C-alpha positions as CSV (number, residue, x, y, z in Angstrom):
1,M,33.6,-63.4,12.9
2,D,31.9,-60.6,10.7
3,K,35.0,-60.9,8.3
4,D,34.3,-64.6,7.9
5,I,30.5,-64.2,6.9
6,T,31.4,-61.4,4.4
7,E,34.0,-63.6,2.8
8,Y,31.3,-66.2,2.4
9,F,28.9,-63.4,1.0
10,V,31.6,-62.5,-1.4
11,S,32.3,-66.2,-2.5
12,L,28.5,-66.6,-3.1
13,I,28.4,-63.4,-5.3
14,E,31.4,-64.2,-7.2
15,S,30.1,-68.0,-7.9
16,S,26.7,-66.9,-8.7
17,G,27.6,-63.8,-10.9
18,A,24.2,-62.0,-10.2
19,I,23.0,-60.7,-6.9
20,D,19.6,-62.4,-7.3
21,V,20.8,-65.8,-7.8
22,A,23.4,-65.2,-5.0
23,E,20.6,-64.1,-2.5
24,A,18.6,-67.2,-3.5
25,E,21.3,-69.3,-2.9
26,F,22.2,-67.6,0.4
27,K,18.4,-68.0,1.4
28,R,18.3,-71.6,0.8
29,I,21.6,-72.3,2.7
30,V,20.7,-70.1,5.6
31,A,17.4,-72.0,6.2
32,D,19.1,-75.2,6.6
33,D,22.2,-74.2,8.6
34,N,21.4,-72.9,12.2
35,D,25.0,-71.8,12.8
36,L,25.1,-69.8,9.7
37,R,21.8,-68.2,10.6
38,E,23.0,-67.1,14.0
39,L,26.3,-65.5,12.6
40,Y,24.0,-63.8,9.8
41,R,21.8,-62.4,12.7
42,Q,24.7,-61.1,14.6
43,W,26.1,-59.8,11.4
44,C,23.0,-57.8,10.8
45,A,22.8,-56.6,14.5
46,D,26.3,-55.6,14.3
47,T,26.1,-53.6,11.0
48,G,22.7,-52.2,11.8
49,T,20.9,-53.9,8.7
50,S,17.7,-55.9,8.6
51,E,17.9,-59.5,8.4
52,R,15.5,-59.4,5.3
53,H,17.7,-57.2,3.3
54,G,21.3,-57.4,4.8
55,F,22.7,-59.8,2.2
56,S,21.1,-58.0,-0.8
57,D,22.4,-54.8,0.6
58,F,26.0,-56.1,1.2
59,A,25.7,-57.5,-2.3
60,T,24.7,-54.5,-4.0
61,E,27.3,-52.4,-2.4
62,Y,29.9,-55.0,-3.2
63,M,29.0,-55.2,-6.8
64,E,29.0,-51.2,-7.0
65,N,32.2,-50.9,-5.5
66,R,33.7,-53.7,-7.9
67,E,32.5,-51.6,-10.8
68,E,34.0,-48.6,-9.7
69,V,37.2,-50.2,-9.5
70,W,36.9,-51.4,-13.1
71,N,35.8,-48.0,-14.4
72,S,38.7,-46.4,-12.5
73,L,41.2,-48.9,-14.2
74,N,39.5,-48.1,-17.6
75,D,39.9,-44.3,-17.0
76,Y,43.6,-44.9,-16.4
77,D,43.9,-46.8,-19.7
78,E,42.6,-44.0,-21.6
């Protein structure tokens, strides 16, 4: 179940292109979707993060990891 919600997080981040835009969209969606809200609460409990910062923490880490991949590819090209 956690994998499903993190895939959803990634799709929001990728489609938004920016963490703050993705977070605003996620907050809007989760406010209207009780099932998603429960999945999110469970994911936060499982990962030990707060509901307030869970999505933004995930998004920040995801973007940093993505940037590291690009940097390592650029290092390889040089």
